[in-house]
N, C-alpha and C positions, 0 to 999 in steps of 0.2 A: 255647289253642294251646300245644302242647308243643314243646320244643326240645332237641336232643341235639347235642353238639359233639365234633369230632375223633374220628371212628370210621371203620369200614369198611363199605361197602355190598357185599353179596354176592348174586349172582343165585341162583335156586332150585336150579340144578344145579352151583353153585360154579365155573362156568367164567369168570365175569366178577366182578372185584373192584376196587373203587375206594375210596381214602381220600377223605373229605369233611371239611369244616370245620363245617358246620351242616346238620342235618336238622330240618325243621319237620313236625310232625304237625298237620294242620288239620282243623277240624270245621265251619267256616262259609264261605260265599262271601266274606264280608268279610275273613276271615283269609287266604284264598287271594289276594285282591286285594292285601292289604298286603304279603305275602311276595314276590309277584312284582314289585311296584313298587319295593321297596327293595333288590333284589339285581341285580347287573350280569349274572350268569350263573346259570342255574338249570335243573334238570331235575326230573322228577316221575315217580313210580312207583307201582305197585299191588302185585300179587302176585309180581312179579319173574320171570315165567315166559317172557319173551321170550328167544329164542336170539340175536336181533340186539342189538347194543350201543347201544340207544337210550335207556335209562332213567337212566343215571348219567353220571359223568365230569365233573361240575362241583363247585365248592367247596360250593355250596348245593343241597340236594335237598328236595323236598316229598313226604312220605308221604301218599298220597291215601286210604289204606284206612279211615281213621276218618271220612271224608267220604262216608257210605254210606247216606243216608236215602232213603226213598221220599217224594217231595214232594207228589204229588197224582195223582188219577185223574180222568178225564173219562169217565163211564160211557156218555154218549150217543155220543161220538165214538170210544170204545174206545181212548183214549190214556192213557199213564202217563208221568209226569215223575219222574226220579230224579237223585240226585247221582252224579257220575261215579266215585266210589270204591266204589260198590255192586258186590258180587260177582255175576257173571252168573247163577249158580245161584239166588241169592236173587231176582233179577228174574224169572226163569222161574217160580219157585214163587209169587211174588206175582201174576203175571198169570194163571197157571193156576188159582189160588184163586178168581178172579172169572169163570172160564170163557173166558179168552182164551188166545191164543198169539202168538208172533212166529214166522212160518214160516221160521225160519233156525236150524239146529241145529249150532252149532260142536262140535268134538270134545272140548272141555274147558270145564267150567263154573266153574272156580275162578279165572278172571281177572276183573279189574275191567271195568266198562262202558267207562270212558275208554280203557283199554288195548286192549280188544277193537275199539273203533271206530277208534282211531288207527292200528292195524296191519292193518285190513281183514279182521278175523275173519269167517269164512263157514261155512256148512253145506254141504248138497248139494241139488241139484234146486231151488234157489231163488236168492236174491240175497244179497249181503253183509249182515251185520247192520246196517251203516251205512245201507243203503238204507231201512231202516224207521225211521230217525231223521228226524223231521219238523221238528225245531227244537232249538236249544241256546243256552245262554249261554256265550260264549267270552271268557275273560279275556285281554286283550291284553298286550303287553310293558310298557305303561305302567301296568298295573293297572286300566284301565277295562274295562267289559263291553260287548261287542257281541252283541246278540241276533240270531241267525240263524234265519230261518224257511224253510219249504219253497219259498216264493215268491221267495226271494233267490237271485240267481245265485251268490253266494258259497258256498252250501251244497254245491255239487258239488266245491268245493275243500276244504271243511272236513271233510266226512264221513270221509275217510281222509287224514291229514296228518302222521302220526308225531309229533304234538305240536310241529310246527315253526311253526304259525301262531298258537298261543296254547294256553291250557289250558282244556279243556272243564270247565265248572262243573256245570251241569245239562243233562240231555238229555231230550227228549220222543220217545217211540216210538209209532208207529201199530201197533196190535194187530189181530188178527182172531179170530173165534170159534174156540175150541178144537175139535179134531177127533181122531178115532181112526184109527189105521193098522193094517192087517193086514200083518204083516211075514213075509216068506219069505226064508230064507237057505240058501246051499249052494254047493259048488264047481262050477266049470265050466272046461273047457279054454280056453286063450287064444284058439284059433281059433273058439270058440263065442261067448264074451262080447264080444270086441272088435267084430265087425261088427254086434252087436245094440244098441250104445249109443244111437244116435239113435232107433230104434224103441221102445226101452224108456223113454227120456226122454218120449216122447209118450204111452206107455201107462200109466206108473206115476207116482204122486205123489212117490215117494222112490226114489232109486237111488244106491247106493254099491258100489264094488268094491274089495276088498282084494287087491292083486296080490301073488303069492307067487313072487319070483325063484327060479330054479333048479328049479321044479316044473312049469312050463308051465301053471299054474293060476291062476285068480282066484276069490275068494270073493265071490259076488254077493249083495247085500242089496237087495230091492225092497220097497216099501211102497205100499199102496193105501188110500185113504180108505174107511171103512165106517161104518155106524151103530154107535153105541157099544154097543147091545144085541145086535149080531150075534155069534153063537157061533163061536168058533174053537177047533179041537182043538189044544191047546198042546203043542208039542214043543220043549223047551229044550236037548235034546241031553244027552250024558253029564254027570254031575255033575263029573267031573274037568276040564271045560273051564275052570272058574274058576281053575285053577292055571296058565294059560298064561304069565302074566308070570313066575311063579317058574321055570317050565321054561325060558323064554327067557333069564332071567338066568344060569342054570346053563350052558346050551348055548352062549351067546355069550361066556362069561367070558374065554376066551383067544383070541378071534377077532382082537383087535388085534395079537396076536403072530403068529398063523397065520391070515391072512384066509381061506384056502381052507376052513377049518373051517365058515365061514358057510354054504356051499352044502350041506354035510351037515346042519347044524343046521336049515336051512330045510326040507329034505325030511322030517326027523323031526317038526318042528313042524307041517308040513302034515298028515302022517298022523295025528298025535295031536290036533290042535286045529282043523283047517280042512277035514276030509274028511266031516264029518257034516252033515245038514240040520237046520234049525230052523224053527219056525213059532210065532208068537205075535201078540198084539195089545196095543195100549195107546195112550195119547196120544202126541203127537209126542215128548215128553220121556221118557216111560216106555218106549216101544217101540224106541227107537234108542239110540245109544251115547254120549250126552253124559256125561262123567265127569271125575273128577280124574285126574291122572297118578299111576299106581301106583308109579312110581320115576323117578329123574332120567334124562332122556334128552338127546340133542342132535338137533335137527330142522332139516331144510331142506324147502322145498316150492316147486315151480315150477308155473306155469300156462301153458297154450297154447290157442290158438283150437281149438274143437271140430273143425273141418274138418282141422286139421293133426295132430291127435293120433295117428291110425293110423300115419303116417310117423314121428313122433317115438317112438312106442312101439316100432316095429320097430327103429329105431336103438338105442334104449335097451336093449332086450332083447338085441340082439347084443353090445353093449358089456359088459353085466353078466354075460353068459354066457361071455365070453372069459376063459379061465383064464390067459392070458399077462399080465393086469394084476391089480391088487389091488382092483378095484371090486366087492366083494362086499357086498350090501345085506341088512341085517337085515329080516326080514318083520314085518308086511306093509307094502307101499307103498300108501298110501291114495289111491284115485282117486275124486274127487268132481266135481261139476258145478255151475257158477255161470252164471246167465243174464245177458246183457249189460246194462250200465247206463251212466250218464253221469258217474259220479264220476271226477274227474281221475286219481287214483292208484289206482283200482280195477283189479284184475287182469282184470275183465270189461269194462273200458271199450271199447265199440265192437264187442264180439263175445261170443257164447256161449263159455264157457271150460271146459276140463278142468283140474283141479288134481291134482298128483301129489306125495305126500309121500315123504320119504326120512329114515329114522330110524336113529340109532346108539344102541344100548342101553347102550353104554359111554360116558357123557358125558365122563368124565375123559380119554379117549383120542381124542376127536372130531377133534382137529387132524390126526391121522394116518389118518383115515377117508377113503380114496381115492374112495369112491362120491360124496361130496359134490361133488368136483371134476368127476367124469365126468358126473354128472347135469346140473350147471350148464352145462357146455360144450355139451352136446347141446341143451338148452332155449334157451340164448342164441343158438345158431346158427339156430334157427327162429323167433326173435322172442319167446321165452317170457319171462314176467315172474316175479320172485321174490316170495315171501310176505314182507311187510315185517317181520313179527315173528320170522322164522326165519333160519337161517344162509345167507348168500350173500356173494360177493366182488365182484359187479358194483358199479361206481361211476358217477359222473356221465356219462362218455362212453357207457357201455352203456345207462344209463337214458334218456338223451336219444333213443336210437334206438328203444326199445321202449315208451316212454310218450309218446303224441302231445301230451299236455298238460304234460310235464315242464318245458319252458322257461317256460310261463306260470305254473306253480306256483312256480317259483323267483323269478320277478319279483314275484308276490304275497307270497311269504315275505319278501323284502327290504322291501317296502312296509310290511308289518305288524310286522316285527321288524328295523328298520334297524341295530340294534347287535348283532345275532346273539345276543340274550340266551338264546334257546331252543336254541342249537346246542351239542352236545358234540363231542369230536374225531371220533367216528364219523360223526355227521350232517354235520359240516363237510366231510368227504370226499365224502359222498354228493352234496351240492349244490355242491361245488367252491368252498367259501368258506374264507378264511384263519381259522385257529383261534388265538385269543389266550389261551385258558384255560391255566393251568399245572398243572392237576390231572394226576397221573400214575396210570396203571393199576398196580394191585398185581400183582406177579409171584407167581403161586400156587406 
């Protein structure tokens, strides 16, 4: 176990900074237990890519990234057990190598397994990654281990918990046989793709829509399972498409000063990068868009029941097209779909869900990005739920209204962590608990 003292923790986009007294880098479950047991307050982190302020803010921190081994495979049951500091991309490569997949494709593969589970990471046209977790070892506040299996009622609380119930040590995932997708992509007008959502979800195995504000267009991506030897005439579009991020960086450079420039930039980016059709095939991971972040961003994402989405979308579009405000959104706004589950803090608890992302390409100026506020206001009005790992301002009062199990989760949290060991200032506000830690946020 390595130890570093008196330094500064900095998030991936440098928007969050905290001084700490001690940082532990652990490699074994025993070290994880020891560190948790001997500290009064502690948080833990992986690749630091959350926009929400959940990973630091205490005197003691645990760096989980060296706790990253594959523990075991069960080839008969198609399960894999891993340490929670393993990077998601490495997990996907490991299971694909033995002919398996987890049919959940998050947008980013450079996050740790523990972080992905804790914040409810999801893909599209499936369920949260956490729903494929069938067991875990949870290190509790006193350093003891509680083994949770799919048969335990506790698993519905543990699957998505923001690390407030304990620290996930090892996790076991249920995998499925790998498959090949035939992917088709192309632009459609809003009045075409919006009414087709439900029929497409029934027809296709994969559906994702990149909405492009100020263009009245969406970029629709569908995927259908095919035999791996089926021939597909590949069309990857013009070669310059790979330069979209560079073009976005240039076009959005001054939009924090002149927000209206965003509308012009969006139209140019649509014509240059979202107006052509593409077609190709590959495994779930090859054929779709799991990737690392090409640049630092600031992100928010909200979810709403599938049946409510058309109304929410209409209000959102009207708001974002209103030139009298400053709610101009950098494209694309990512629209994905998650099927209902029973995890207490899941976005899809109790209903099929549409998720909608909101991105600022200028991470350093995100505090003045009016679209975050406008999008949150509309989704909250209709009972929408925030992505736990991204930016939002809702606190305990709002969360009580939109998460049916929020009250029960808080009661369980107090039972498992009676001294609030796993709370930092941000999480204390979320659950409406008094914060006793004296760690101060660094003013950037």
